[in-house]
N, CA, C, O and the ligand as a Tripos MOL2 file, in Angstrom:
@<TRIPOS>MOLECULE
protein
  309   307    78     0     0
PROTEIN
NO_CHARGES

@<TRIPOS>ATOM
      1 N           0.8170   -1.2310    0.0180 N.3       1 MET1
      2 CA          0.0160   -0.0340   -0.0020 C.3       1 MET1
      3 C           0.8560    1.2390    0.0270 C.2       1 MET1
      4 O           0.4730    2.2600   -0.5460 O.2       1 MET1
      5 N           2.0090    1.1690    0.7020 N.am      2 ILE2
      6 CA          2.9250    2.3730    0.6940 C.3       2 ILE2
      7 C           3.4760    2.5850   -0.7690 C.2       2 ILE2
      8 O           3.5390    3.6920   -1.3030 O.2       2 ILE2
      9 N           3.8640    1.4120   -1.3530 N.am      3 LEU3
     10 CA          4.3380    1.5080   -2.7430 C.3       3 LEU3
     11 C           3.3680    2.1970   -3.6650 C.2       3 LEU3
     12 O           3.7150    3.0770   -4.4520 O.2       3 LEU3
     13 N           2.0550    1.7260   -3.5210 N.am      4 LYS4
     14 CA          1.0400    2.2140   -4.4200 C.3       4 LYS4
     15 C           0.8900    3.7490   -4.2700 C.2       4 LYS4
     16 O           0.7210    4.4420   -5.2740 O.2       4 LYS4
     17 N           0.9500    4.2820   -3.0460 N.am      5 SER5
     18 CA          0.8250    5.6620   -2.8060 C.3       5 SER5
     19 C           1.9010    6.4980   -3.4450 C.2       5 SER5
     20 O           1.6780    7.6560   -3.7990 O.2       5 SER5
     21 N           3.0690    5.9090   -3.5920 N.am      6 ILE6
     22 CA          4.2180    6.5230   -4.2480 C.3       6 ILE6
     23 C           4.0410    6.5380   -5.7820 C.2       6 ILE6
     24 O           4.2140    7.5620   -6.4430 O.2       6 ILE6
     25 N           3.6820    5.3320   -6.3220 N.am      7 ILE7
     26 CA          3.6340    5.1740   -7.7520 C.3       7 ILE7
     27 C           2.3940    5.8970   -8.3400 C.2       7 ILE7
     28 O           2.4920    6.4620   -9.4290 O.2       7 ILE7
     29 N           1.2680    5.8960   -7.6700 N.am      8 SER8
     30 CA          0.0460    6.3960   -8.2320 C.3       8 SER8
     31 C           0.0890    7.8480   -8.7900 C.2       8 SER8
     32 O          -0.3670    8.1080   -9.9040 O.2       8 SER8
     33 N           0.6480    8.7810   -7.9870 N.am      9 PRO9
     34 CA          0.6430   10.1300   -8.5580 C.3       9 PRO9
     35 C           1.4790   10.3140   -9.8310 C.2       9 PRO9
     36 O           1.1490   11.0920  -10.7250 O.2       9 PRO9
     37 N           2.6140    9.5290   -9.8600 N.am     10 PHE10
     38 CA          3.4580    9.5180  -11.0170 C.3      10 PHE10
     39 C           2.7230    8.9020  -12.2020 C.2      10 PHE10
     40 O           2.8590    9.4090  -13.3160 O.2      10 PHE10
     41 N           1.9730    7.8630  -12.0210 N.am     11 GLN11
     42 CA          1.1600    7.2880  -13.0940 C.3      11 GLN11
     43 C           0.1220    8.2090  -13.5990 C.2      11 GLN11
     44 O          -0.1770    8.2370  -14.7930 O.2      11 GLN11
     45 N          -0.4730    9.0200  -12.6410 N.am     12 LYS12
     46 CA         -1.4720    9.9490  -13.0060 C.3      12 LYS12
     47 C          -0.9180   11.0450  -13.8840 C.2      12 LYS12
     48 O          -1.5980   11.5030  -14.8030 O.2      12 LYS12
     49 N           0.2850   11.4700  -13.6240 N.am     13 VAL13
     50 CA          0.9620   12.5030  -14.3940 C.3      13 VAL13
     51 C           1.1570   12.0380  -15.8310 C.2      13 VAL13
     52 O           0.9080   12.7520  -16.8030 O.2      13 VAL13
     53 N           1.6310   10.7600  -15.8980 N.am     14 LEU14
     54 CA          1.9190   10.2040  -17.2470 C.3      14 LEU14
     55 C           0.5870   10.0670  -18.0450 C.2      14 LEU14
     56 O           0.5010   10.3920  -19.2290 O.2      14 LEU14
     57 N          -0.4230    9.5750  -17.3300 N.am     15 LEU15
     58 CA         -1.7290    9.3770  -18.0450 C.3      15 LEU15
     59 C          -2.3390   10.7100  -18.4200 C.2      15 LEU15
     60 O          -2.9790   10.8100  -19.4670 O.2      15 LEU15
     61 N          -2.1700   11.7260  -17.6150 N.am     16 SER16
     62 CA         -2.6820   13.0090  -17.9680 C.3      16 SER16
     63 C          -1.9190   13.6020  -19.1780 C.2      16 SER16
     64 O          -2.4330   14.4750  -19.8770 O.2      16 SER16
     65 N          -0.7000   13.1160  -19.4060 N.am     17 ARG17
     66 CA          0.0470   13.4800  -20.6070 C.3      17 ARG17
     67 C          -0.1520   12.5480  -21.7740 C.2      17 ARG17
     68 O           0.4770   12.6800  -22.8240 O.2      17 ARG17
     69 N          -1.0580   11.5880  -21.5610 N.am     18 ARG18
     70 CA         -1.5180   10.6310  -22.5550 C.3      18 ARG18
     71 C          -0.3540    9.6750  -22.9380 C.2      18 ARG18
     72 O          -0.1870    9.2950  -24.0970 O.2      18 ARG18
     73 N           0.4490    9.3050  -21.8920 N.am     19 LEU19
     74 CA          1.5460    8.3950  -22.0530 C.3      19 LEU19
     75 C           1.3660    7.1130  -21.2150 C.2      19 LEU19
     76 O           0.8070    7.1270  -20.1170 O.2      19 LEU19
     77 N           1.8720    6.0000  -21.7960 N.am     20 CYS20
     78 CA          1.8580    4.7220  -21.0750 C.3      20 CYS20
     79 C           2.5920    4.8390  -19.7950 C.2      20 CYS20
     80 O           3.6680    5.4380  -19.7810 O.2      20 CYS20
     81 N           2.0900    4.3070  -18.7000 N.am     21 VAL21
     82 CA          2.7650    4.4230  -17.4530 C.3      21 VAL21
     83 C           3.9650    3.4320  -17.3190 C.2      21 VAL21
     84 O           4.7890    3.5140  -16.4080 O.2      21 VAL21
     85 N           3.9920    2.4890  -18.3060 N.am     22 GLY22
     86 CA          5.0220    1.4850  -18.2450 C.3      22 GLY22
     87 C           6.2430    1.8330  -19.0530 C.2      22 GLY22
     88 O           7.3910    1.6750  -18.6370 O.2      22 GLY22
     89 N           5.9010    2.3500  -20.3200 N.am     23 CYS23
     90 CA          7.0380    2.5960  -21.2910 C.3      23 CYS23
     91 C           6.9640    4.0030  -21.8560 C.2      23 CYS23
     92 O           7.7900    4.3740  -22.6900 O.2      23 CYS23
     93 N           5.9910    4.7940  -21.4180 N.am     24 THR24
     94 CA          5.7870    6.1280  -21.8460 C.3      24 THR24
     95 C           5.6130    6.2920  -23.3630 C.2      24 THR24
     96 O           5.9970    7.3050  -23.9480 O.2      24 THR24
     97 N           5.0230    5.2660  -23.9740 N.am     25 PHE25
     98 CA          4.6820    5.3020  -25.3950 C.3      25 PHE25
     99 C           3.3930    6.2240  -25.4160 C.2      25 PHE25
    100 O           2.5530    6.1570  -24.5190 O.2      25 PHE25
    101 N           3.2860    7.0870  -26.4900 N.am     26 PRO26
    102 CA          2.0610    7.8950  -26.6200 C.3      26 PRO26
    103 C           0.8170    7.1300  -26.8690 C.2      26 PRO26
    104 O           0.7010    6.4720  -27.9030 O.2      26 PRO26
    105 N          -0.1240    7.1810  -25.9700 N.am     27 LEU27
    106 CA         -1.3060    6.3150  -26.0730 C.3      27 LEU27
    107 C          -2.1920    6.6670  -27.3140 C.2      27 LEU27
    108 O          -2.9560    5.8440  -27.8200 O.2      27 LEU27
    109 N          -2.0390    7.9320  -27.7620 N.am     28 ASP28
    110 CA         -2.8490    8.3270  -28.8920 C.3      28 ASP28
    111 C          -2.4030    7.5560  -30.1880 C.2      28 ASP28
    112 O          -3.0970    7.5560  -31.2050 O.2      28 ASP28
    113 N          -1.1980    6.8970  -30.0870 N.am     29 LYS29
    114 CA         -0.7050    6.0840  -31.1980 C.3      29 LYS29
    115 C          -0.9870    4.5640  -31.0150 C.2      29 LYS29
    116 O          -0.7990    3.7480  -31.9180 O.2      29 LYS29
    117 N          -1.4500    4.2490  -29.7840 N.am     30 ALA30
    118 CA         -1.6550    2.8840  -29.5340 C.3      30 ALA30
    119 C          -2.9370    2.3200  -30.2140 C.2      30 ALA30
    120 O          -3.9350    3.0400  -30.2170 O.2      30 ALA30
    121 N          -2.9870    1.1230  -30.7740 N.am     31 PRO31
    122 CA         -4.1420    0.6900  -31.5520 C.3      31 PRO31
    123 C          -5.2890    0.3420  -30.6010 C.2      31 PRO31
    124 O          -5.0930   -0.2170  -29.5220 O.2      31 PRO31
    125 N          -6.5040    0.7030  -31.0550 N.am     32 ARG32
    126 CA         -7.7830    0.3650  -30.2930 C.3      32 ARG32
    127 C          -8.0930   -1.1320  -30.6110 C.2      32 ARG32
    128 O          -8.1180   -1.5870  -31.7540 O.2      32 ARG32
    129 N          -8.3170   -1.8140  -29.5250 N.am     33 ILE33
    130 CA         -8.4690   -3.2650  -29.6640 C.3      33 ILE33
    131 C          -9.9070   -3.7020  -29.3290 C.2      33 ILE33
    132 O         -10.2950   -4.8190  -29.6710 O.2      33 ILE33
    133 N         -10.6920   -2.8580  -28.6780 N.am     34 LEU34
    134 CA        -12.0450   -3.2210  -28.3270 C.3      34 LEU34
    135 C         -12.9130   -2.0110  -28.0280 C.2      34 LEU34
    136 O         -12.5210   -1.1170  -27.2780 O.2      34 LEU34
    137 N         -14.0790   -1.9990  -28.6160 N.am     35 GLN35
    138 CA        -15.0620   -0.9150  -28.2460 C.3      35 GLN35
    139 C         -15.8930   -1.3900  -27.0550 C.2      35 GLN35
    140 O         -16.5530   -2.4260  -27.1310 O.2      35 GLN35
    141 N         -15.8630   -0.6270  -25.9460 N.am     36 LEU36
    142 CA        -16.5470   -0.9930  -24.8210 C.3      36 LEU36
    143 C         -17.9160   -0.3530  -24.7370 C.2      36 LEU36
    144 O         -18.8450   -0.9050  -24.1460 O.2      36 LEU36
    145 N         -18.0220    0.7850  -25.3200 N.am     37 SER37
    146 CA        -19.3200    1.5060  -25.3890 C.3      37 SER37
    147 C         -19.2350    2.6030  -26.3630 C.2      37 SER37
    148 O         -18.1850    2.7520  -26.9880 O.2      37 SER37
    149 N         -20.2660    3.4090  -26.5600 N.am     38 ASP38
    150 CA        -20.2050    4.4900  -27.5510 C.3      38 ASP38
    151 C         -19.0700    5.4400  -27.2810 C.2      38 ASP38
    152 O         -18.5370    6.0420  -28.2130 O.2      38 ASP38
    153 N         -18.6920    5.5880  -26.0500 N.am     39 THR39
    154 CA        -17.6930    6.5960  -25.7440 C.3      39 THR39
    155 C         -16.3300    5.9980  -25.1620 C.2      39 THR39
    156 O         -15.3730    6.7200  -24.8800 O.2      39 THR39
    157 N         -16.3330    4.6630  -25.0150 N.am     40 LYS40
    158 CA        -15.1220    3.9910  -24.4600 C.3      40 LYS40
    159 C         -14.4820    3.0240  -25.2880 C.2      40 LYS40
    160 O         -15.1350    2.1160  -25.8020 O.2      40 LYS40
    161 N         -13.1600    3.1560  -25.4690 N.am     41 PHE41
    162 CA        -12.4450    2.2000  -26.3290 C.3      41 PHE41
    163 C         -11.2670    1.6740  -25.4150 C.2      41 PHE41
    164 O         -10.6310    2.3880  -24.6400 O.2      41 PHE41
    165 N         -11.0780    0.3820  -25.6100 N.am     42 MET42
    166 CA         -9.8940   -0.1710  -25.0090 C.3      42 MET42
    167 C          -8.7170   -0.1800  -26.0510 C.2      42 MET42
    168 O          -8.8930   -0.4830  -27.2310 O.2      42 MET42
    169 N          -7.5220    0.1710  -25.5280 N.am     43 LEU43
    170 CA         -6.4200    0.1030  -26.4660 C.3      43 LEU43
    171 C          -5.2300   -0.5960  -25.7750 C.2      43 LEU43
    172 O          -5.1520   -0.6910  -24.5500 O.2      43 LEU43
    173 N          -4.3440   -1.0600  -26.5970 N.am     44 GLN44
    174 CA         -3.2060   -1.8140  -26.0680 C.3      44 GLN44
    175 C          -1.8810   -1.1830  -26.5080 C.2      44 GLN44
    176 O          -1.6180   -0.9980  -27.6960 O.2      44 GLN44
    177 N          -1.0920   -0.8750  -25.5460 N.am     45 CYS45
    178 CA          0.2720   -0.2490  -25.8130 C.3      45 CYS45
    179 C           1.1260   -1.3300  -26.3760 C.2      45 CYS45
    180 O           0.7610   -2.5020  -26.2780 O.2      45 CYS45
    181 N           2.2200   -1.0120  -26.9490 N.am     46 LYS46
    182 CA          3.1660   -1.9340  -27.5370 C.3      46 LYS46
    183 C           3.8040   -2.7880  -26.3950 C.2      46 LYS46
    184 O           4.3440   -3.8530  -26.6920 O.2      46 LYS46
    185 N           3.7620   -2.3730  -25.1420 N.am     47 CYS47
    186 CA          4.2300   -3.1470  -24.0720 C.3      47 CYS47
    187 C           3.1870   -4.0760  -23.4970 C.2      47 CYS47
    188 O           3.4280   -4.7740  -22.5120 O.2      47 CYS47
    189 N           2.0600   -4.0760  -24.1040 N.am     48 LYS48
    190 CA          0.9260   -5.0510  -23.7790 C.3      48 LYS48
    191 C           0.0880   -4.5560  -22.6180 C.2      48 LYS48
    192 O          -0.8700   -5.2350  -22.2480 O.2      48 LYS48
    193 N           0.4000   -3.3750  -22.0010 N.am     49 ARG49
    194 CA         -0.5170   -2.8120  -21.0130 C.3      49 ARG49
    195 C          -1.7520   -2.2730  -21.7560 C.2      49 ARG49
    196 O          -1.6860   -1.6980  -22.8420 O.2      49 ARG49
    197 N          -2.8560   -2.5070  -21.0850 N.am     50 ARG50
    198 CA         -4.1230   -2.1050  -21.7320 C.3      50 ARG50
    199 C          -4.7590   -0.9390  -20.9910 C.2      50 ARG50
    200 O          -4.7170   -0.8510  -19.7640 O.2      50 ARG50
    201 N          -5.3550   -0.0390  -21.7880 N.am     51 TYR51
    202 CA         -5.8820    1.2250  -21.2580 C.3      51 TYR51
    203 C          -7.3070    1.3910  -21.8540 C.2      51 TYR51
    204 O          -7.7140    0.7120  -22.7970 O.2      51 TYR51
    205 N          -8.0190    2.3370  -21.2350 N.am     52 VAL52
    206 CA         -9.3890    2.6750  -21.6930 C.3      52 VAL52
    207 C          -9.3720    4.1620  -22.0090 C.2      52 VAL52
    208 O          -9.0170    4.9870  -21.1670 O.2      52 VAL52
    209 N          -9.7670    4.4940  -23.2520 N.am     53 LEU53
    210 CA         -9.9520    5.8710  -23.5830 C.3      53 LEU53
    211 C         -11.4280    6.2620  -23.3700 C.2      53 LEU53
    212 O         -12.3150    5.7220  -24.0300 O.2      53 LEU53
    213 N         -11.6770    7.1910  -22.4560 N.am     54 ASP54
    214 CA        -13.0100    7.7180  -22.2890 C.3      54 ASP54
    215 C         -13.1700    8.9300  -23.0430 C.2      54 ASP54
    216 O         -12.6420    9.9690  -22.6470 O.2      54 ASP54
    217 N         -13.9140    8.8840  -24.1910 N.am     55 LYS55
    218 CA        -14.0360   10.0300  -25.1340 C.3      55 LYS55
    219 C         -14.8260   11.1830  -24.5080 C.2      55 LYS55
    220 O         -14.6460   12.3430  -24.8780 O.2      55 LYS55
    221 N         -15.7290   10.8400  -23.5280 N.am     56 ALA56
    222 CA        -16.5300   11.8590  -22.8940 C.3      56 ALA56
    223 C         -15.5970   12.7860  -22.0300 C.2      56 ALA56
    224 O         -15.7940   13.9980  -21.9410 O.2      56 ALA56
    225 N         -14.5770   12.1340  -21.4060 N.am     57 LEU57
    226 CA        -13.6410   12.8810  -20.5510 C.3      57 LEU57
    227 C         -12.3630   13.2420  -21.3930 C.2      57 LEU57
    228 O         -11.5250   14.0420  -20.9760 O.2      57 LEU57
    229 N         -12.2740   12.6380  -22.5340 N.am     58 ASN58
    230 CA        -11.0700   12.7600  -23.4170 C.3      58 ASN58
    231 C          -9.7740   12.3990  -22.5330 C.2      58 ASN58
    232 O          -8.7560   13.0920  -22.5430 O.2      58 ASN58
    233 N          -9.9280   11.2950  -21.8100 N.am     59 ALA59
    234 CA         -8.8760   10.9270  -20.9100 C.3      59 ALA59
    235 C          -8.5950    9.4130  -20.9750 C.2      59 ALA59
    236 O          -9.4680    8.6240  -21.3360 O.2      59 ALA59
    237 N          -7.3580    9.0280  -20.6190 N.am     60 TYR60
    238 CA         -7.0020    7.6100  -20.5430 C.3      60 TYR60
    239 C          -6.9170    7.1680  -19.0490 C.2      60 TYR60
    240 O          -6.5850    7.9550  -18.1620 O.2      60 TYR60
    241 N          -7.2200    5.9330  -18.8360 N.am     61 ARG61
    242 CA         -6.9560    5.2780  -17.5610 C.3      61 ARG61
    243 C          -6.5730    3.8710  -17.8320 C.2      61 ARG61
    244 O          -6.7290    3.4070  -18.9620 O.2      61 ARG61
    245 N          -6.0540    3.1270  -16.8080 N.am     62 ARG62
    246 CA         -5.8030    1.7400  -16.9610 C.3      62 ARG62
    247 C          -7.0830    0.9840  -17.0460 C.2      62 ARG62
    248 O          -8.0840    1.3460  -16.4290 O.2      62 ARG62
    249 N          -7.0470   -0.0790  -17.8200 N.am     63 ALA63
    250 CA         -8.2230   -0.9680  -17.9510 C.3      63 ALA63
    251 C          -8.4650   -1.6520  -16.5890 C.2      63 ALA63
    252 O          -7.5160   -2.0290  -15.9020 O.2      63 ALA63
    253 N          -9.7250   -1.8030  -16.2170 N.am     64 THR64
    254 CA        -10.0370   -2.5480  -14.9840 C.3      64 THR64
    255 C          -9.9740   -3.9940  -15.2060 C.2      64 THR64
    256 O          -9.9040   -4.4870  -16.3320 O.2      64 THR64
    257 N         -10.0000   -4.6990  -14.0680 N.am     65 PHE65
    258 CA        -10.0410   -6.1910  -14.1580 C.3      65 PHE65
    259 C         -11.1560   -6.6880  -15.0280 C.2      65 PHE65
    260 O         -10.9690   -7.6010  -15.8330 O.2      65 PHE65
    261 N         -12.3350   -6.0840  -14.8710 N.am     66 ASP66
    262 CA        -13.5450   -6.5340  -15.6310 C.3      66 ASP66
    263 C         -13.3610   -6.2550  -17.0880 C.2      66 ASP66
    264 O         -13.7530   -7.0600  -17.9320 O.2      66 ASP66
    265 N         -12.7710   -5.1280  -17.4020 N.am     67 GLU67
    266 CA        -12.5020   -4.7730  -18.7850 C.3      67 GLU67
    267 C         -11.4790   -5.7200  -19.4590 C.2      67 GLU67
    268 O         -11.6310   -6.1310  -20.6090 O.2      67 GLU67
    269 N         -10.4650   -6.0290  -18.6980 N.am     68 GLU68
    270 CA         -9.4390   -6.9830  -19.1500 C.3      68 GLU68
    271 C         -10.1110   -8.3520  -19.4900 C.2      68 GLU68
    272 O          -9.7760   -9.0300  -20.4620 O.2      68 GLU68
    273 N         -11.0740   -8.6910  -18.6160 N.am     69 ARG69
    274 CA        -11.7560   -9.9200  -18.7850 C.3      69 ARG69
    275 C         -12.6340   -9.9190  -20.0950 C.2      69 ARG69
    276 O         -12.6970  -10.8750  -20.8680 O.2      69 ARG69
    277 N         -13.2770   -8.7710  -20.2390 N.am     70 LEU70
    278 CA        -14.0530   -8.5920  -21.5200 C.3      70 LEU70
    279 C         -13.2320   -8.7580  -22.7260 C.2      70 LEU70
    280 O         -13.6850   -9.3560  -23.7020 O.2      70 LEU70
    281 N         -11.9970   -8.2380  -22.7110 N.am     71 PHE71
    282 CA        -11.1180   -8.2870  -23.8360 C.3      71 PHE71
    283 C         -10.7120   -9.7730  -24.1480 C.2      71 PHE71
    284 O         -10.6720  -10.2370  -25.2870 O.2      71 PHE71
    285 N         -10.4110  -10.4690  -22.9840 N.am     72 ILE72
    286 CA         -9.9810  -11.9080  -23.1680 C.3      72 ILE72
    287 C         -11.1430  -12.6620  -23.7380 C.2      72 ILE72
    288 O         -10.9480  -13.5360  -24.5830 O.2      72 ILE72
    289 N         -12.3820  -12.3520  -23.2990 N.am     73 GLU73
    290 CA        -13.5450  -13.1140  -23.7630 C.3      73 GLU73
    291 C         -13.7440  -12.7790  -25.2730 C.2      73 GLU73
    292 O         -14.0280  -13.6810  -26.0610 O.2      73 GLU73
    293 N         -13.6040  -11.5560  -25.6570 N.am     74 SER74
    294 CA        -13.8120  -11.1630  -27.0680 C.3      74 SER74
    295 C         -12.7570  -11.8560  -27.9850 C.2      74 SER74
    296 O         -13.0070  -12.0850  -29.1680 O.2      74 SER74
    297 N         -11.6450  -12.1600  -27.4390 N.am     75 LYS75
    298 CA        -10.6120  -12.8130  -28.3000 C.3      75 LYS75
    299 C         -10.9410  -14.2820  -28.4840 C.2      75 LYS75
    300 O         -10.4570  -14.9040  -29.4300 O.2      75 LYS75
    301 N         -11.7350  -14.8390  -27.6220 N.am     76 LYS76
    302 CA        -12.0470  -16.2620  -27.7590 C.3      76 LYS76
    303 C         -13.0780  -16.5190  -28.8730 C.2      76 LYS76
    304 O         -13.1720  -17.6190  -29.4160 O.2      76 LYS76
    305 N         -13.8360  -15.4800  -29.1870 N.am     77 GLN77
    306 CA        -14.8460  -15.7000  -30.2280 C.3      77 GLN77
    307 C         -14.3500  -15.8300  -31.6590 C.2      77 GLN77
    308 O         -15.1500  -16.0150  -32.5750 O.2      77 GLN77
    309 ZN          3.5100    0.8860  -22.8100 Zn       78 ZN78
@<TRIPOS>BOND
     1     1     2 1
     2     2     3 1
     3     3     4 2
     4     3     5 am
     5     5     6 1
     6     6     7 1
     7     7     8 2
     8     7     9 am
     9     9    10 1
    10    10    11 1
    11    11    12 2
    12    11    13 am
    13    13    14 1
    14    14    15 1
    15    15    16 2
    16    15    17 am
    17    17    18 1
    18    18    19 1
    19    19    20 2
    20    19    21 am
    21    21    22 1
    22    22    23 1
    23    23    24 2
    24    23    25 am
    25    25    26 1
    26    26    27 1
    27    27    28 2
    28    27    29 am
    29    29    30 1
    30    30    31 1
    31    31    32 2
    32    31    33 am
    33    33    34 1
    34    34    35 1
    35    35    36 2
    36    35    37 am
    37    37    38 1
    38    38    39 1
    39    39    40 2
    40    39    41 am
    41    41    42 1
    42    42    43 1
    43    43    44 2
    44    43    45 am
    45    45    46 1
    46    46    47 1
    47    47    48 2
    48    47    49 am
    49    49    50 1
    50    50    51 1
    51    51    52 2
    52    51    53 am
    53    53    54 1
    54    54    55 1
    55    55    56 2
    56    55    57 am
    57    57    58 1
    58    58    59 1
    59    59    60 2
    60    59    61 am
    61    61    62 1
    62    62    63 1
    63    63    64 2
    64    63    65 am
    65    65    66 1
    66    66    67 1
    67    67    68 2
    68    67    69 am
    69    69    70 1
    70    70    71 1
    71    71    72 2
    72    71    73 am
    73    73    74 1
    74    74    75 1
    75    75    76 2
    76    75    77 am
    77    77    78 1
    78    78    79 1
    79    79    80 2
    80    79    81 am
    81    81    82 1
    82    82    83 1
    83    83    84 2
    84    83    85 am
    85    85    86 1
    86    86    87 1
    87    87    88 2
    88    87    89 am
    89    89    90 1
    90    90    91 1
    91    91    92 2
    92    91    93 am
    93    93    94 1
    94    94    95 1
    95    95    96 2
    96    95    97 am
    97    97    98 1
    98    98    99 1
    99    99   100 2
   100    99   101 am
   101   101   102 1
   102   102   103 1
   103   103   104 2
   104   103   105 am
   105   105   106 1
   106   106   107 1
   107   107   108 2
   108   107   109 am
   109   109   110 1
   110   110   111 1
   111   111   112 2
   112   111   113 am
   113   113   114 1
   114   114   115 1
   115   115   116 2
   116   115   117 am
   117   117   118 1
   118   118   119 1
   119   119   120 2
   120   119   121 am
   121   121   122 1
   122   122   123 1
   123   123   124 2
   124   123   125 am
   125   125   126 1
   126   126   127 1
   127   127   128 2
   128   127   129 am
   129   129   130 1
   130   130   131 1
   131   131   132 2
   132   131   133 am
   133   133   134 1
   134   134   135 1
   135   135   136 2
   136   135   137 am
   137   137   138 1
   138   138   139 1
   139   139   140 2
   140   139   141 am
   141   141   142 1
   142   142   143 1
   143   143   144 2
   144   143   145 am
   145   145   146 1
   146   146   147 1
   147   147   148 2
   148   147   149 am
   149   149   150 1
   150   150   151 1
   151   151   152 2
   152   151   153 am
   153   153   154 1
   154   154   155 1
   155   155   156 2
   156   155   157 am
   157   157   158 1
   158   158   159 1
   159   159   160 2
   160   159   161 am
   161   161   162 1
   162   162   163 1
   163   163   164 2
   164   163   165 am
   165   165   166 1
   166   166   167 1
   167   167   168 2
   168   167   169 am
   169   169   170 1
   170   170   171 1
   171   171   172 2
   172   171   173 am
   173   173   174 1
   174   174   175 1
   175   175   176 2
   176   175   177 am
   177   177   178 1
   178   178   179 1
   179   179   180 2
   180   179   181 am
   181   181   182 1
   182   182   183 1
   183   183   184 2
   184   183   185 am
   185   185   186 1
   186   186   187 1
   187   187   188 2
   188   187   189 am
   189   189   190 1
   190   190   191 1
   191   191   192 2
   192   191   193 am
   193   193   194 1
   194   194   195 1
   195   195   196 2
   196   195   197 am
   197   197   198 1
   198   198   199 1
   199   199   200 2
   200   199   201 am
   201   201   202 1
   202   202   203 1
   203   203   204 2
   204   203   205 am
   205   205   206 1
   206   206   207 1
   207   207   208 2
   208   207   209 am
   209   209   210 1
   210   210   211 1
   211   211   212 2
   212   211   213 am
   213   213   214 1
   214   214   215 1
   215   215   216 2
   216   215   217 am
   217   217   218 1
   218   218   219 1
   219   219   220 2
   220   219   221 am
   221   221   222 1
   222   222   223 1
   223   223   224 2
   224   223   225 am
   225   225   226 1
   226   226   227 1
   227   227   228 2
   228   227   229 am
   229   229   230 1
   230   230   231 1
   231   231   232 2
   232   231   233 am
   233   233   234 1
   234   234   235 1
   235   235   236 2
   236   235   237 am
   237   237   238 1
   238   238   239 1
   239   239   240 2
   240   239   241 am
   241   241   242 1
   242   242   243 1
   243   243   244 2
   244   243   245 am
   245   245   246 1
   246   246   247 1
   247   247   248 2
   248   247   249 am
   249   249   250 1
   250   250   251 1
   251   251   252 2
   252   251   253 am
   253   253   254 1
   254   254   255 1
   255   255   256 2
   256   255   257 am
   257   257   258 1
   258   258   259 1
   259   259   260 2
   260   259   261 am
   261   261   262 1
   262   262   263 1
   263   263   264 2
   264   263   265 am
   265   265   266 1
   266   266   267 1
   267   267   268 2
   268   267   269 am
   269   269   270 1
   270   270   271 1
   271   271   272 2
   272   271   273 am
   273   273   274 1
   274   274   275 1
   275   275   276 2
   276   275   277 am
   277   277   278 1
   278   278   279 1
   279   279   280 2
   280   279   281 am
   281   281   282 1
   282   282   283 1
   283   283   284 2
   284   283   285 am
   285   285   286 1
   286   286   287 1
   287   287   288 2
   288   287   289 am
   289   289   290 1
   290   290   291 1
   291   291   292 2
   292   291   293 am
   293   293   294 1
   294   294   295 1
   295   295   296 2
   296   295   297 am
   297   297   298 1
   298   298   299 1
   299   299   300 2
   300   299   301 am
   301   301   302 1
   302   302   303 1
   303   303   304 2
   304   303   305 am
   305   305   306 1
   306   306   307 1
   307   307   308 2
@<TRIPOS>SUBSTRUCTURE
     1 MET1         2 RESIDUE 1 A MET
     2 ILE2         6 RESIDUE 1 A ILE
     3 LEU3        10 RESIDUE 1 A LEU
     4 LYS4        14 RESIDUE 1 A LYS
     5 SER5        18 RESIDUE 1 A SER
     6 ILE6        22 RESIDUE 1 A ILE
     7 ILE7        26 RESIDUE 1 A ILE
     8 SER8        30 RESIDUE 1 A SER
     9 PRO9        34 RESIDUE 1 A PRO
    10 PHE10       38 RESIDUE 1 A PHE
    11 GLN11       42 RESIDUE 1 A GLN
    12 LYS12       46 RESIDUE 1 A LYS
    13 VAL13       50 RESIDUE 1 A VAL
    14 LEU14       54 RESIDUE 1 A LEU
    15 LEU15       58 RESIDUE 1 A LEU
    16 SER16       62 RESIDUE 1 A SER
    17 ARG17       66 RESIDUE 1 A ARG
    18 ARG18       70 RESIDUE 1 A ARG
    19 LEU19       74 RESIDUE 1 A LEU
    20 CYS20       78 RESIDUE 1 A CYS
    21 VAL21       82 RESIDUE 1 A VAL
    22 GLY22       86 RESIDUE 1 A GLY
    23 CYS23       90 RESIDUE 1 A CYS
    24 THR24       94 RESIDUE 1 A THR
    25 PHE25       98 RESIDUE 1 A PHE
    26 PRO26      102 RESIDUE 1 A PRO
    27 LEU27      106 RESIDUE 1 A LEU
    28 ASP28      110 RESIDUE 1 A ASP
    29 LYS29      114 RESIDUE 1 A LYS
    30 ALA30      118 RESIDUE 1 A ALA
    31 PRO31      122 RESIDUE 1 A PRO
    32 ARG32      126 RESIDUE 1 A ARG
    33 ILE33      130 RESIDUE 1 A ILE
    34 LEU34      134 RESIDUE 1 A LEU
    35 GLN35      138 RESIDUE 1 A GLN
    36 LEU36      142 RESIDUE 1 A LEU
    37 SER37      146 RESIDUE 1 A SER
    38 ASP38      150 RESIDUE 1 A ASP
    39 THR39      154 RESIDUE 1 A THR
    40 LYS40      158 RESIDUE 1 A LYS
    41 PHE41      162 RESIDUE 1 A PHE
    42 MET42      166 RESIDUE 1 A MET
    43 LEU43      170 RESIDUE 1 A LEU
    44 GLN44      174 RESIDUE 1 A GLN
    45 CYS45      178 RESIDUE 1 A CYS
    46 LYS46      182 RESIDUE 1 A LYS
    47 CYS47      186 RESIDUE 1 A CYS
    48 LYS48      190 RESIDUE 1 A LYS
    49 ARG49      194 RESIDUE 1 A ARG
    50 ARG50      198 RESIDUE 1 A ARG
    51 TYR51      202 RESIDUE 1 A TYR
    52 VAL52      206 RESIDUE 1 A VAL
    53 LEU53      210 RESIDUE 1 A LEU
    54 ASP54      214 RESIDUE 1 A ASP
    55 LYS55      218 RESIDUE 1 A LYS
    56 ALA56      222 RESIDUE 1 A ALA
    57 LEU57      226 RESIDUE 1 A LEU
    58 ASN58      230 RESIDUE 1 A ASN
    59 ALA59      234 RESIDUE 1 A ALA
    60 TYR60      238 RESIDUE 1 A TYR
    61 ARG61      242 RESIDUE 1 A ARG
    62 ARG62      246 RESIDUE 1 A ARG
    63 ALA63      250 RESIDUE 1 A ALA
    64 THR64      254 RESIDUE 1 A THR
    65 PHE65      258 RESIDUE 1 A PHE
    66 ASP66      262 RESIDUE 1 A ASP
    67 GLU67      266 RESIDUE 1 A GLU
    68 GLU68      270 RESIDUE 1 A GLU
    69 ARG69      274 RESIDUE 1 A ARG
    70 LEU70      278 RESIDUE 1 A LEU
    71 PHE71      282 RESIDUE 1 A PHE
    72 ILE72      286 RESIDUE 1 A ILE
    73 GLU73      290 RESIDUE 1 A GLU
    74 SER74      294 RESIDUE 1 A SER
    75 LYS75      298 RESIDUE 1 A LYS
    76 LYS76      302 RESIDUE 1 A LYS
    77 GLN77      306 RESIDUE 1 A GLN
    78 ZN78       309 GROUP 0 **** ****
């Protein structure tokens, strides 16, 4: 939990700059891999971390566990 409180603000800064928190790749260039709703797209960085673009907020965040699971399910079809 201590670790998380140190890392989290840094990750927020990177995400607010639209960069991957793992490799700082520009997320605007990452391919969209799944449409979650009218305003939400999942995308995958080249380092395999997955993010969600919320078009309503025009912001990126890490994909949740449930969203990761949706993606895995969609690949099985
Ligand atoms: Zn990355």
